[in-house]
N, C-alpha and C positions, 0 to 999 in steps of 0.2 A: 198470437201464440197458438201453436198447434195443440190438439187434444192430448197428444203424448206429453208435450212439455207442461201443459196445465196439470195433468195427472201427476207428473214428477214433482211439480211445485207443491201440489196439495199433499203428496206423500211426505215431501221434505219438511213442510211446515208442521204436519202432524207429528213426525219424529221429533222435531225441535220442541214443540209444545209439551210432548210427553217427557222429553229429556228435562225440560225446565221444571215440570211437575215433580219428577223424580228428585231433582236437586233440592227443591224446596222441602220435599218430604225429609230428605236426609239431614237438613239443617234444623229440624225441630228436635230439641233435646228430649230424650226419654220417650219419644213416641214409638210405639211398637204395635204390632198386630194384636188385637184384643181378644182373640179366641184361637184355640187350637184348630178349629175348623178353617178359619181364615188362613192360618199358616199352612195347613195342608193343601188348601186350594191354590194358594200362591205358589207352593212348591210344584204342584201338578202343572201349573201354567208355565213355570220356568223350564220344565222338562219337555214341553211340547216342541215339535219340530217347527222351524221357521215358516214353512208353507201353511201349516195348520194355524199358527198364530195369526198370519195374515188373513186367513179365512175367517177367523173369529174376531178380527179387528183389534187384536192385542199388539202392543208395541214390542218389537224385538229388543229395543233398548231398555224399556221399563222392566221387562220380564227377564232380562239376561242375568245370569249369575257368573261368577268368575270362571267356572268350568265350562260355560256355554260355548266359548269360541272354538275349542278343539274337540268338543263332544258331538257336535252335529256332523251329519254326513256332508262331504264336499258337494257344493252345488254344481249343477251341470253348466259348463261354460256357455255364456250367452254372447260371446264375441268370437269373431273368426280366429283371433289370437288372444289367448288369456295368459297372463303372467303366472307361471306355476311355481317358480323357485328363483331366488337370487343367490348366487354364489359369490360371496365377498361382502365387504362392508366399508363404511367410511370411518376410519379410525380417528379422525379429527373431531367427531361428534360423540357425545357421551352415550353410554349403554346403561339402561335402567332395568332394575329388577322389578318385575310385575308380580310374580308368584314364586314361592320358594319351598313350600311344604309338600302338598299333595302332587303338585306339578312344578317343574322348574321352567319358568317362562321369563324371557328377557326381551327388551325392546332395543333395537338399534336401527341405523339408517344405511341404505345402500342406494347409490345413484339417486333417482328421484322418488323412491318409495320408502316408507317406514316398514320395518320388518318385525313382527311379533313372532319370536322363535320359541317353540316348545321343545326343550332339550329332552324331555322325558319321552315324548312320542316321535321325536325327530320330524317335526312338521313346522311349516311356516304359514302365517297369515299376513298378507301383504296389504299395506295401506296405500292404495293408488289414488292419485288425483292431481299430483303436482306435475307441471310441465317443465320445471327447472330442478336442478339438484337441490336436495333438502339442505338448508343452511343452518337450521337449529331445531331442537326438539326440547320438550319438557313434559313432565307428568305431574299430576296432582299428588298430594301427600297420601291419599288413600289408594293411589295407583289405578283409579277408575277412569280418569280422563287423560287423554294424550293430545298434545298440541304439536303440530309440525308446520314449518314455514319454509319458504324458498326465497331466492333473490333473482331478479331479472324482470323482463317485460311481463306485465300482467301477473305479478307475484300474488301468492295466496297464503293465508293462514287457515289451517283446517283443524277442527277439534273432533276427536274420535272417542268413541266408547270402547275401552279396552276389553270389556266383557263380551261384546257382540262384534266388534270390528267395524261398526257402522259410523260414518261421519255424521255428526249432529249439528255442526255449525261451520260455516265458511265465510271468511272475510276476504274480499277481493281488493287488491291494491291498498293495503293498510298503509304502506309507506311507498308511494308510487315511484319515487326516484330510484331507489336502490334495493328495495325489499327489506326483509327482516334478518337481523343477525343474532338476536337473543330474545328469549321469552321466559316468563315465569308465571306460575299460578299463585294466587293468594292461598293462605292456609286452608280456607274453607272452599277453595276451588271455584268460587263464584266469579272471580275477576281474573283477567289475564293481562299481563303487562308485556308490551312488545317494544323492542328497540330497533330503530331503523339504521340503515347504513348510509344515510345522507351525509353530505359534507358538513352541514349543521344538523347533528343528529336530533332525533325526536323520540321521546318516550311517551307511549300511549297506554291508557288504561281502558280495558274493554269489559263490559258486562256481557259476556258471551252467552249467558242463559236467556237474554232477551232477544227480541227480533231486530233491535237497532243495529244498523250497519255503520254507525258512527261511534267513535270512542267517547267515554265519559269525560276524559280530560287528556290533554297533551301538554308536554313540557319540552322545550328545546334546550339542548345542552350547548350553550353558547361557547364557541371556541375561545373567547376572550378570558374565560376562567382557567384555561390551560388544561382542561380535561376532556377527553372523548372516550366513549365506551366502545368495547370491541367484543366482549365474549358473554358475560353472564349478568343476569338480573336476579334480585332476590327481594321478596316481599317481607315486610316486617311492620305490623300494625298499620298497614297501608301508607307507611312512609317509605319513600323510595330514594336510594342513592346509588350511584355507579361511578366507578373510577376506571382509569385506563389500564390497558393490558399489554404494553409494549414488552419486548423480549426481556427475559430475566437478566438482571445485572448484578454481579457480585458486589456486596457491600462489606467493607472491612469492619469486622466485629470480632474481638478476640475471645470473648467468653460470654456465657449466659449468666446473667445476674437477675435474681428475683426482684422485680421492681416494686417500689412502694406505690400504693394506690394514688398518692398525690404527687409522685415524682414524674416529671415529664422531661425527656431529652429533646433537644432542638435538632431537627433534621430538615434540610432544604429539600423541598419536593422535587426540584429540578435535578437533584443529585441521585434520585432513586427511580427505579422502574417498577411500577405496580402491576401485579397480575390479578390473582383472584381476590375477591372481597366478599365477606359474609357479615351478617349482623350477629352480635353477641346475643345469646338467648336470654340472659338475665340482667345484663348491664347496658346502659345507653352508649354502646361502643360499636365501632365497625372495625373488623380485623382485615387487613390487607396483606397478602403474601408478596414478598419481594426477595428474590433469591432464596436464601435459607433463613430469612427473618420474617417477623411480622411487624407491620406498622399498626398501632392501636390508636384509633381516632375516637376522641370523646365528643359525642354529639348531644350531650345533655342540654347545652344552651340552644342548640339548633331546634330541639323538640319544643322548647319554650318560645324561641324567636326564630322562625324559619328564614328570616332575612340574613341571619348570620351564618357564615361558612366557617367551620371549625378547623381551618387549616393550621392555626397556631397551637392547637392542643392535640398533640399526638406524641407517641413514644415508639421507639424502635427496640424490638426485643429479638435477640438472636436465639434461634431454636436448633438448627441443625446445619451440617456441613453442605449438604447437597441442595440445589435450588428446588423450591417447592413448585410443583406443577398443578396440584389440586388442593383445595381448601374447602372444608365444609364443617357444619355443626350438626350433630345428631345425638339425641338422647342426652343432651347436656355435655357431650364431649366435643372437643375440637379435633378434627381429623385432617391429617395432611398426607399427601402422596408426593413423592419427589421424582427426580429425573432418573434415579437408580432403581426405581421400583419398590422402594421402602415405604411402609405405611406406619404412621405414629398416631397414637391417641393421647390427647392432653386433657387435663381438667380445666376448670374455669380460670385458674390462676397459672395456667400453662405449665403444670408439672406433668412429666411423662407418666402415663398410666400403663400402657402396653404398646408393643410394636410388632410388626411383621416384617422381618428383614430377609427372610430366606425363601421368598416366593419365586425367585428367579424370573422377575418381570423386567420390562423396559420402562421407559418414561411413562408415568401414569397420566391418563387423560381424565378418567372419571372413576368414582367409587359410588355405588348405589346400594343402600342397605335394604334388606328385606323388611316388609311391613309386618311380618310375623316375628314374634319373639323366639329366641333360641332357648333350648332346654339347657339347664346348668348355668355355670358362670365361671369367669376367670378371676384370678387374683391380680390386683394392680401392682405396679412396681414401687409403690410408696412403702415407707416403713411400717405403716399400719396393715398393709396387705389386705385392703378392703376388697369385698367381692365386686367384680366388674362384669356387668351383663352387656355383652356386645352381640348384636344381631348378625346373622350371616350377611355377607355382602358380595357384590359383583364388582370386579375390577376390569377396566379396559385400558389398554396401552396403545402407544403411538405406533407400534409394530403389528397392529391388528390382532392382538391376542385378548381374548375375553376369558376371565378366570372366576370361578366361584370359590369363595373361601368360607369354610365351615369353622367358625371361631373356636369351637370346643376342641377340635383336633388340629387346627391351624394347617390343614392339608389343602392345597389348591386343587381344584378340579377344572381342567381346561374344557371350556365349552366351545370356543371357536379359536382357530389359529390360522389366519390367512396370510399369504405373502402379499403385502401391500406394495405392489409395483405395477406400472402400466402394462396392460395385457394387449397384445397385438395378434396372437396366433390362436387358432381354434380349428378343431377337426373332429368329426364323428367316425366311430368305427363302422365299417360296412356291414357287420353281421351281429354285433353285440351292442348292448345298451351302455356304451362308453363314449365319453367325450374327452378329448385331450386338449389342454390349454397350456400355453407358455407365456412367460412374462419377460420383462426387460432385465431382470436380475439373473436370468439363466435357469429359472425354476420351471420344470416340466411336471405337470400333474395329469393323471388319468382319473376321471370321476365317473362313477357308476350312477347315472341319473335316475335309475329306477329305485335303487336302495339308498341314494343320497349319501354316498360314502366315497372317500378317496381310496383307490385300490393300488395306485402306483405313483411313485414320485422319484424324480431325479434332478439333482442340481449340478449343472455343468460348471466345473471349476475353471477351465481354460477359456471357454466361450461364454459370452454374455449376450443379452439382448436377443431373445428368440423372436424372429420376425414372422415366420410362417411354418406351419406343420401340415402334414397330410398322411393319411393311411393309404396303403395300396389296396386295390379292389379285393384282393384275397385276404386282407387283414393280417398279413405276416410281417409287414414292415411299417415303421413309422419314420418318415423322413422329416428332418428338422433343418430349417434354413436360419442362419444367424446374421446379425448385423455386421459381423466381421467378414462376411463372404464365405464362411465355412458351410458345408453341407454334411450332416451326419445321418447315416441310415441305422436305425435302431430296431432291435427285436421288439415287436409290439407288445409282447407279454412281459419281458424282463426290463425293457427300456435300456438295455445295454447294447453297445455297438462294438463291432470289430474295428481295430485301429486302421486296417486297410480299407475300410469303407467309410472313412472320414476324409472328405475331400476339401481342398482349399485352393481352387484354381482362380480366384479373384479376391480382391480386397474390397470390392463394392458390396453393399448390403443386399442380401437376398430378400426379395419381397413377394415373390410368387413361386409356388412349387406344386407339381402335380405328377401323378403316375398315369401311364397308359392303361387302357382297359384290360390288357393281358398281363399287366405287372412286369413287362419286359423293359420298359423305358421309364426314365425319370427326367423331367425337365424343370429348370429353374429360370427365373428372370431376375436380373439384378439392377441396381441403380445405375450401372454403366450402360444401360440400354441394350444389353446383350442377353442372349438365350444360351444356356448350357444344357447339354443332354448327356445322361448316363445310361448305359446299357447293361442289362444283366446277362453275363456270359455263362453259358452252361456247356459242359463237356463231360465225357465219361471218365477222363483221366483226372480231372480236378473238380473240386466242389464249386458250387455256384458262387459267383463273385461279381459285384457291381464294378463296372469299369467306366472310366471317363471316355466319352465319345467325341465331344468337340464343343466349341463355344463360338458364337457368331454375333457380332454387333450389327443387328439387322434393322435397328430403328435409330433415328436421330433425335427422338424425344422419348420420355419415359414410357415403358411398357405397362399397359393397363390390365392385360389378361393373357393367360395361357390356356390352351384347350387341346386335349387329345381327342381323337375320334378314330373311326375305322373307314377305310376306303370302301366305296360301294361295290366295286368289282372284286374285292378280295377281303381277307380278314386281317390284312396288315394295318398297323396303326398309322395314323397321320397326326401331325402336330402343327398347330397354328398359333401365332402370336398377334396381339392387337396393341397398337401404340397410339399415343396422343398425337403422333405425326400423321394420323388418319390412314395408316398402312395396315393391311391384313397380310401377314407373311405366312406362307406354308413351307415347311422344311421337307427335304427329301431324305427320310430316315433310311430307306432301303439302299440307296447308293452312298450314303455317308459312311466314311471309314474313320479309323482312329485318328483323332486330332484334325478331322476334316468334316465339319458339319456343313451340308449343302442346302441351298435354298431351291425350292421347287417353283414357287410363284410369289409375286409381290403385287398386290392390288391396292390402288388408292380408292377407298370406299366412301369417303365423305368429302364434301366441298367446304363447308364452314363449321359443321358440328364436330365435336371431339368425342370419339367413341370411348366409352368407359368400361364396358364389360361385355362378355358374350357367353353363349352356351348353345348346345344343340337343341333344336326344336324337336319335341317328341313326334312320333310318327302319326301325325294327324291327317296327312295327305300322302299321296303316292310319291311326292317330291320331298327331298331332304333339304332342310333349311338350317342356316346358322342364324341365330337370333342375337342381334347386337343393339345395345342401349347406348344412347348418346347424351351429352350434356344439354341438349335442346328438348329434353323430355320426349324424344321419339325413339321408337323401337323399329328396327329394320330387319326384314327377313331376306337373307341372301341365299341364292342357290349354292349348295355346298360344292358343286363342281365348277360352274362357270363364274361364280362370285357375282353374278348379276343381281342387282337389287330388285326383288320381286314384289315387295310390299313395304310400305311405310305406314306406321301406325302411331297414334297418340298413346304414350305410355302414362303411368301414374304421375300425377302432378301434385305431389304432397310436399311443397316447399323447395326441395332440392332434388336433383336428378338421381336416378338409380346408379349405384356404384358397384353392386355385386348381385348376381342372380343365380338361383339354384332351382332346378326342376325337382319338385317333390317326387319321391318314389311312388309308383302306381299304387293306388289304394287297393287293399285286398277285399273291400266290400263288394259283394256280388252286384249290387244295384248301382255302382258308381264306375263309370268308364272314362270320366274326364281327367284331364291333367291340370296341374296347377304349378305356378311359380312362386317361390319365396324370394324376396328381394330386400335390400337395405338402401337407404339414402344416407345423408350425413348424420341424421339423428333418429331415423324411424325404421321400423321393420314392417313389412307388409306382405300380402298375398295377392295373386293375380290368377284369374280363371283363364285357361286356354281353351280354344284358340283365341288369339288376340284379334280384336276388331275395332278398338278405339272406344268401346263402351266404358264410360267412367265408373259405372256401378259394378263392374266386374273386378274391381280392385279395392282394397282397404289397407290402411296403414295406421300406426299409432307410434307415439314417441317411446323409444326404448332406452336410449342413452342421450340425455340432453347435451352433454359435452362432446358427443361424437361417437359413432359406432365404428369399430375397426374391421370386424369380420363376421361372417355368417356361416352357419353349418346346419345341416338337417339330419335328424336321426334316420337310421336305416329303415325303420318302418313307417316313416312319414308322420309320426304322431307329434313330434316336437321340432321346434326350430330354436337354435341357440345363437345368441348375439354376444359379442364381447365389446366392452366399452372403452378400451384404450386407456385414457387418462383416469377414468373413474375406477379402474381396477376391478370391475364387476363383470360377471357372466350371468346373463338372464336366460332362463328356460321358458319357452312359450309353448303352450299346448294349442294344437290346431283343431279347429272345429269347422270342417268344410261345409257342413249343413247350414251354418250361419252365413257363410260367404255366399252360398247359393241363394239363400233367402234374401239377402241384401241385393243381389243381382236381380232377382225377380221383382222386388219392390221398386226397382228403378224403371220398370216397364219392359215391354217386349217390342220386337221388331225395330221400328225407327224412333220410338218414343225417347230412348236415352240420347239419341243423336240430335233430336230437336232441342233438347235442353242445352246443348252446347252452342246453339245459335243465339245471338243477341236478341232477346225478347221471346225466344221460343218459337213454336209454330205459328202463334198468333201475332208475332211481332212484325215490325216494319221490315226488318232485314230479310226475313223469310219471304215476305211478299215480293220484295225486290228480286231475290234470288229466283223465285218462281217466274216473275215477269221476264227476267233475262234469259232463263232457260227456254221459255216458250218463244221468245224472240229468235233465239238460235234455231228452234224448230222451224219457224216460219221462213227464216232466212235460208235454211238449208233445203227445205222441201218446196218452197215457193207458195204463192197465194192464187195463182191463175190455174186452178185445176178444173177441167171441164167435166169430169165425171166423178161420181161418188166413189170414195175409197176410205179405208180405215185410217183414222187420224193417227199419225205416228207419235210415239211416246219417247223416242230416243234421239239424241243428237249424235253427230259424228264425233269421233275421238279427236279429230283435228280442231274442233271448236272448243275443247276443254281449256286450253291455255288462255284464250280470249275471254271466256266466261270467268275464269279465275281472276284475271286482271280487272274485269268489270266489277268484281266483288271486293276489290281492294287488296288482293293477294297477288304479288308480282313474283312469280317463281323464276328461278334461273333456268337456263337451257338444260342444265343437268337435272334439275328437279322436274322440268317438263318431260324429259325423256323417261325419268323414273315413273312418273304418273302414267304416261302412255304405255310403258311396258307392263305396269301393274295391271292395267285393264286388258291390254292386248293378250297377255299370257295367263289370265286368270283361270281359263278353262282348258288351256292347251294340254295339260297332263291327262285330263279326263277324256277330251273329245278330239284332240289333235288339230283343233282349229283355232284361229285367232278371233278375238272379240274386237269389233271395229266401232261399236257405238255404246252409248251409256244412257240410262234413264235418270230421272231426277233423284230418286232415292240413292242410287249408287253414286251419283255426283255429290250429294250432301256428305256421304261417308268419306268420299275422296277428299272433299274440301276440308272437313274438320280434322282429318288425319294428317294432311300435308301442310296446312297453314301453320305459321308459328304458334306455339302453344299459348303464348301470352302477348301476341302481337309484336310489333316493332317499337321499341321505346327510343326516346331521344338519347338515352345513355349509350346505345350502340353507335349512333352517329358521333357522339362525343368521343367515344373510345377510338373510332376510326380516325378522327382528326388528330387525336393525341399520338397515334402511331405513325400516321402518314405525313402529318403537317410539321411545320416549323414554327417556332415561337417568334411573334413580332415584338415591336417595342413596348406594347401594352401587356405582354405576357400571354396573349391569346394565341391559340394554335390556328394557323392558317395554311392554306394550300395555294401555291402559285398557279395561274391559269394553265400555263404550258405543262406543269407537272400533273395536273388533274387530267388533261387531255391525253397525256402520254400514258398515265396509269390505266386509263380506260382501254387503251389500245394494246398494251403489252402485258398486263397482269390479269389473273383470273380468267374469265371467259372473254377472250380478246374481242374487241369490237373493231370493225374497219372504220376508216376515216369517214366514209359516207354514212355509216350507221351512227357514229358519234354526232355528226352534223345534223342528221335527221332528228335524233332524239332531242338535242338541245334546241333545235328549231321548233319542235313541237312544244317543249316545256316553256320556252320563252316567248311563244307566240309569233315567231318569225314567219311561219307559213301564212299567216294572215296578211303580212305585208308583201310577201313575195310568193305569188301563186305558182310560179314556174319552178318546179322542183329541180330542174336542171341548173337553173341560176343559183339556187341555194348551194348545190354541190360545188359549183365552180368557185363561188365566192364565200364558201363556208368559213374559211379561215378569217376573212375580213369581218363577216357577219358576227362570228363568235367573239372576236376581239372587241367589237363594239358592244355586244350584249353582255359579255361576262367580264367582271372586273379583274384587274391584275391579281389581287389577293382575295382569296375566297375564305371567309370564316364560316363557322358552323351555322351561324344565324343567316348569313347570306345564302348559303347552300340550301337550307331548309325553307326559308321564307321567299327569297327572290327566285331561286331556280326551281325547286320542287313545288313551291306554292303552298307549303304547309304552315299552319299557325305556329307562332313562336311559343316557347314554354310559358312566357308571361301571359300571352293571349289565351292560351289553354287554361291557365289557372284562373284568369278573370272570367272566362266563359263558364267555368265549373261552379262559380259562386252563385248562391241562390239569389233571386231577385229581391230587392228591398220592398 
């Protein structure tokens, strides 16, 4: 364990011990501070800044008060990307009221973070730590402790202090199979119950205030009883029960009748669908909501004899017309919320006391009551009109609306109202602190990310599913592309459009849209693999008007990126498109006319990799490059004029390849002259220092949207990066700290140190020694050993030896890759000196090797995939290739080999050269020799083991086992 990890563990244990001490103190009845001096000193400690507390050894958890979280100054970001704000929420999870008097503070979830939102100060504190979407949350009765959990591989349960926002306990893999779907604190907050999502579910009780990572007890919910839990848990005198929550089902009941305490009606459990369940606060009963009724379970016998299941003692009571979606008991009242947004309060014998029917809400997901009592009281609806004291409460609905209800005035106050629909589109204004976002319901919003306020909104009635949006460089237009194929050009201030500037030239979904740098052209790419261009027509006689220029189906596979640029010899814009067909297409905008879009050039830029995105490389050298990222974790630099591959570099390797890149605006700091990239993968957002050189420490990334990130945008000043999560319906704002990124790069080492770490075993490993030996062998082979006079020992090998040295190290490049490697070295200094480079030293070779070799080696899955595509299925269901098909493929597909080359390669692989030393004989009888040596049908095992001489997957697994 490193010193940093040990220090973190000591700090974590200290916080946990102090937290447990604080919990034990809070459980002692009547214990208070015994003098006013102690009270004053404690208050002084609570007001201290966090850094001062750490300096004095005081726990931030123990000394925190309820106002501490939002009273302290925001900390300086200690990461290259720090989550600054989450726009959106998960409406399926409950919203909890944490504070209601001095400050209005609520807790809710968004993507993989818990959000403590202070509506009074319009600020958020984010509870980060989960790598999967949060699946459930709960809070203690005193609102001090928060528990969050997730589902997935390596799931976690985390306990947080709501006063300081600090995690005080973490349980890893509580339910390893499927994670946690429900949790509940005990009334004293000492215990936590978790419910797993396994096929045979398990309920676990945890003493989270201890250091134990094992539960106190576990109980499996055997499916043979006919019940499985899905949503909520509730503690009651440490007796735990849970019932299923299948979809609400109407039950025929004509009228409500007040039941006799001893009267039970017979209901078949298979005939009803149970949703929410709660314990009765004063009676040995469980109340379960089903449609608009309650099932009352008598558990008095079960409390005496836990072996008995009280299925036969229950009654069905009709309450209301609309299905109940929420059920709770608070302050002795039974509270229900229904699918129409109505809230009812009942007494213990289920008489209606009061109701809130005019809140104008949707289906209610949760109701959370303030822990502070309200002033004044209501009168209930009984004949006695008794005083009714109801605390203020927070209501959340399925349509992402969060409302605070002040019970004395019955007036709702909207705290949050988001459009819960998948978000695909995101764009930042080029000059203002605005970000636009569009969802699949046709809702377009413009958000001021400095003031945290929506300043513009438009809902498209005729068009739905906004797929992409972009501002023009001048900030005058906002272009919107729809799933229907329509393109609308809006005024960026009013969000209104001229009907003549709403185009619909295709029925294919628009997924890419971009403006030229002079705002004169607009280009789109659609699902039909076509590029459409619009031109801004300007004349003295008529106002400016966007006109359709043309559409060209220039790719035969989906288009992955569109890019406008400027010609080097003029100020005219140029347009390029990139496709999964490995084509880079440039269009001739100057010669294109109305309804006639022309192509200027078409280049095949990849051999096996699939290009995913591109951008212009900043002016780091005298040569202009196009930067292209592929699915093989490589980034290539192409000369913008010749399209020649000038450099291949290892890109960020954080799980999945880069799918969008953006160059950050140049920093205005006087001491910073470097450029940086922001990028996204399938679920992560990251930063990369430029220029690229393959150094892994120049890049960082972290999870932003576990279910997938759709788009990336950067603020005009380079301070923030925004990501949109698609299916999670959230937008995340990330604050950039380039100083941290630079520090991380420096910690990785200078010069060649980072590249040695990419070699197996590092510089002291066996592989490096072999590389060094091979390199010096090439030196000796090239310069010779019979030197009669003293001379300086050469340190560079010829460029022609590089392919052989690569093969000796286990990397077998194609002819195209060899050409790229040689061109990379050959033209590396041509722009500065006008001369070619013809040799290379060891350090340069190591960089070339780690950047060009496959990022994760070659796996057997690639060979399996090749046989699945090229082969035929035999009688056993195995994919095989016929001998003549394999030989034909090698000679006509890809980099075609001649018959002599095929014969020579197979002779070498199969050892035929040892039998026939005369190479001429091999060529003459190659067909006969190969027929004898190669079987008629070639399976993957035959190809890898017999021909290539590689160990089979079974042998590899056996060799990897530790010795007995």
